[in-house]
N, C-alpha and C positions, 0 to 999 in steps of 0.2 A: 399433745400423743406422743408416746415414747417411739423410739427407734423401730422396734420391731414390729408394732401395729402399723407403722407406715410402711416398712418393706414388704409386707407380708399381705398388704392388701393388692388385689389382683388389678393389674393393669390392663390396657386395653385388647392386648396380644392374648393375654389369658384369659379374658372375658368371650373372645371370640371362639378361643379353642374349646372354653367349658361348654357353648351353648351350640357346639358344632353340630351335632345330632338331633336337636330340637330345631333346626332350620327345614325351610322348603327346600326343593330342589334347587329352584333358581339362586336363592339366597346364599345355599352352601357351597356354589360355584363362585360367590362373588367373596365368601372366608375362604376357598380353598387358595383362590389366586391371591387374595393376601397373604397369608400364610407362608405362602411358596417362597415368597422376597418381600417381606414387608418395609425395608430400605425403598426398595423400586416402587413400592405401591404409595411412598409418601410423595412421590414425584410425578403420578400419573394425574392427568384429567380425568374427568369423569368420564368422559368417553373413551379413553384409553383403558381405563379399569372396565369398562363394559365390557370391550372387546376383548379385554383379556380372560375376562370369566364368560365370555359368551353369552351375554344378558342385555337388557336393556338398562338404559341410564334411569327410569322410573325406579327400576330394581335396585340399584345400587345405591339410590337416594332411601329409600324405603329401608334396606339393610342399614346404613348408617344411621338412620332416625332409630333403629331398634337397638342401639347402643347409647340412649341418651346424649347423642350429638343433634344439634340443629340442622345438620345437612353433612354435605359430602366436604365443604373446607373445614368446618368445624371437627369433621372426623380425622382428617388429615394429620391437622395440628395436633389432637391426642394420640394418635397414631405415633407419630414424631416424638412425643414426650414419651410414650411406652417404651419406645426404642433407647431412648436417650438415659432413662433410669438405669439400665444394663441390659445384659444379652439377655432377649426375650425366650422363654420357654415355649416352645412349638413342639407339639405332638409328633414324634419322629418313632411311631410304633414301626416293628420291623413287621415287613407282609410278607408271604410264603412267596411269592414273585420276585422280590429283591435279588438283585444280584450282590456278587461281595462287597464291590466298590460302593453301591447303594447303602445297605446295611450297616456296612462300617460307617459312612458316612454321618448316617442316623444316630449311631451309637455314640460317635464323637461330638456331635453337634448338642443332644440330649445331656451328656455326662458337661460340658462345657456352659450349658445353660443352667442346670439343676446347681454347679457349683458357685456360679455368680449369683442365684437366687438365695442360695444359702450364705452366702458373702455379706448379702444387705440384711440379713435375719440376725446376724451375730451379735451376741449382748455382750459388749466390753466389760460391762461391770461382772457379770456371771463367770466370764472367762478368768478376768482378773482373780475373783475370790476363788476359782478352781485352783489357780495357781498357786496362790498362797496356801492352800490347804497341802497341795502337793509337794511343796518346797518344806512344809514342816512333820510331813509325815513319816512315822517310825517304820512303816512298810505300807508299801501299795499291792493292790490286789486288782487285778484287771477281769470281769466278767463278761463274757459273750456266748452266746449259743447260735446255733446254724450259720446264716451268713456273718454273724456278728464275731465268731468266734477267731477267724481271721484276723480281724482288726485287734482282738484282745492280744494274739500273739505279736502282732506287729508293735503294739503299747509296750509290750514286756521289753521287746529287742529295743526299742528306743530309751526305756527308762532304766534299765539297769546299769547304764552308764553312770547315773546321778548319785552313787554311792548309795542308793536307797535299797534295801533288799525287795524285790518284786517279782512278782509270777502272775501269770496269766492261766485262768481256767476256762473247760468249757462243758464241763459234765456239771449237771444241775446240784445232783449229791456231794459233790466236792465244794461246790459253791455253797450250798448250804452249812457244810461243816465248819469252811472258814467264816461264814458270817457269824456262825454261834460260837465261834472262838476268839471272836474278834474283840477289840479293848480299844478305848480311848487314845487316838493318837495313830491307830489304824485308818489308811484309806481305800474304799473299795470303790473304785470306777465301774459302772455297770453301762455295758453298750446296746442298745437294742433299737432298731429303727421303726417299730409300731410303738414300743412300750406298752403293752397289752399281753405280754407273756408273764401268766399268772406265777409261774415260779421266780421270776426274776423280780417282780413287784413284792414278793413274800421275802425273797433272799433280801432286797434292800432295805424292808422294815426291820428284820431280824438284825441285821448289821446294823442300824441307827438303835435300837433297841440294847444293845451291847456295848453301845459308845463309839462306835466307827463315824467316820464321817462318809457319805455315799454322795458322790458324783454321777448322776446320769447323763448319757451323750443319748439323748433319745427324741421323741415327738413331742410338741409342743402340748401340754393339757393333757397326756398321757396318765393312766394311773401309777407308772413308774416316774415319771415326772415329779407328781405330788408326793411320791413316796421318798425322793430323795432330800438330801442337805441341800443342795444346790443342784442344780439343771441347766444342762448345756443344750437349750430347744434348738434342733434341725430339722428340717423337714425337705421331702426330695417329692417331686411328681411322679411316683412309682408304685404301681399295684403289687402288692406284694402276695395277694390273693391269687394273682395270673401269672407273675412273671419272677424269674429267679432273681435277685438283688444284684443290683448293676450300679447304678448311679448313687444309691444310700450307702452302699459300701466306700465309695470313694469320698463321698462327701465324711463319714466318720473317720477316715484315714487321714483327711485333712483337718479335723479338729483334734487328733492325736498330736499332729505335727505341730499346731498352734499351741497347744500344752507345751510339747517338749521344749520349742524354742522359747517358749516365756519362763520354763523353770531354768534353761542354760541363761539367759538374760538376768533372772533375778538373782542365781549364783556368782554374776560378775566376773572380772576378765582375772582373778586369782584360779578359778574353776577350769579355764581354757585348758591348763597343763596337764590336767587330768583326762580331759577329752582327747587330747593330741595323743598321749602316750598310749590310748587304747586304739585310737586309728594307727599310730605307727606299729602297734602290734602285727599289723595284716600285712605289712610289707614284705614280709618273707615269704608270704603264701601266695604271691603272684608274681607274675612275668613282666619284666618293664616294657613299657608303652614303647614302639617301634617308630 
């Protein structure tokens, strides 16, 4: 089994979270007690967990067997293994009655967990291939719409340093024209969390048909992923039908940083002087640190 399939399989905490709405009232109380502090739950006796959830011990046992475990001891082992695989994603949906400290904490913890899940799912072979294409590019165009547009702009800010013509576009008509005018040696990087935006899929296909290499930063097995030369498939537990993009944008920025770092390392030590010259050009614009 490959790395991606291993890392994307739901762990026990994710299974509990996904089944939360299907549990009866008593079993949901057990689930919520575990999700509040998974690490503490691994140290509980069955009696302690029952007290924490305000349910009976048989309810705890019934809950554990509902997750393909033989009972509470086996459940605790799987829970500990789930935590050990990385930062668990526990739903941190903001509620109307949350105070500033609470909803701030939820957003930070959800972002940390989402980044760790993306880290586990990264395909180093696909990333290496994308870096090789970027190194050899005659010019690079970054395409993003909506919440992905700022990510494309950030990519332009990073990649202009590499002595490769680079520009970001957030307008669908401009993207179509650029894709239509692309040639062999051009690289188009298309950024989309869902990978289901029709315009972007059409644009990716047009770019490839004209000889460009198309790199997608998008959802696994999405229409956009299938249309690209190489796809960097990442996902985040975020419902873009309901919420404004938060963690997905941070994950995509991380991917851009990984690609930019890869290009820098591939360029070798001789390229460091060029990067230093660009950095030094900013010194006259800043007050000295006191």
